[in-house]
C-alpha positions in Angstrom: 38.6 91.7 -136.9 38.1 89.7 -140.0 34.8 88.9 -141.6 34.9 85.2 -140.6 35.4 86.1 -136.9 32.5 88.6 -137.1 30.2 86.0 -138.7 31.1 83.5 -136.0 30.1 86.0 -133.3 26.9 86.8 -135.1 26.1 83.1 -135.3 26.8 82.7 -131.6 24.5 85.6 -130.8 21.7 84.2 -133.0 22.1 80.8 -131.2 22.0 82.4 -127.8 18.8 84.3 -128.6 17.1 81.3 -130.2 15.3 80.0 -127.1 14.2 83.4 -125.9 11.4 85.8 -126.8 14.1 87.6 -128.7 14.9 84.8 -131.2 15.9 86.6 -134.4 15.8 85.9 -138.1 18.7 88.2 -138.8 21.2 90.6 -137.2 22.5 93.8 -138.8 25.7 95.3 -137.3 25.3 98.9 -136.2 28.0 101.5 -136.1 29.0 103.3 -133.0 30.6 102.2 -129.8 33.9 100.4 -129.5 33.7 97.9 -126.6 30.6 95.9 -127.6 28.9 94.5 -130.6 25.6 96.2 -131.3 23.0 94.7 -133.7 19.6 95.5 -135.1 17.7 92.2 -134.8 14.5 91.3 -136.6 12.5 89.0 -134.4 11.1 85.7 -135.6 7.9 86.4 -133.7 6.6 89.7 -132.5 6.8 90.4 -128.7 3.5 90.7 -126.8 3.4 94.4 -127.4 3.8 94.0 -131.2 7.6 94.8 -131.3 9.2 93.2 -134.3 12.7 94.7 -134.1 15.1 95.2 -131.2 18.7 96.2 -130.5 21.0 93.6 -129.2 24.2 94.4 -127.3 26.8 91.6 -127.1 30.1 91.6 -125.3 33.2 89.5 -125.5 36.3 89.6 -123.3 37.9 92.2 -125.5 37.0 95.5 -127.2 34.9 94.8 -130.4 37.0 97.2 -132.5 40.3 95.9 -131.2 40.3 92.2 -130.4 43.8 92.2 -129.0 42.7 94.7 -126.2 41.3 92.5 -123.4 38.5 93.9 -121.4 36.8 92.1 -118.5 33.1 91.1 -118.8 32.5 92.4 -115.3 31.5 95.6 -117.0 28.4 93.8 -118.4 27.3 92.7 -115.0 27.5 96.3 -113.7 25.6 97.5 -116.7 22.9 94.9 -116.3 22.4 95.8 -112.6 22.2 99.5 -113.6 19.2 98.9 -115.9 17.1 96.6 -113.7 13.6 98.0 -113.1 
């Protein structure tokens, strides 16, 4: 994936987070994993517990390291259900 495509995704993630408690000033891509985009996010405002940095997992309809390999987003729904309290 080229740099312009990665920047577009990062911009989308920042926009999606903007109206949430996880609004971020920056994202730093982290290594590891292949299917998802994983970022270290610095929050605009600390969370109630004082947290200033979080990890953000973002998925597209393809494998992050291989955009031509389509992958359903249903996997994200299953993951979300698995981490509910």
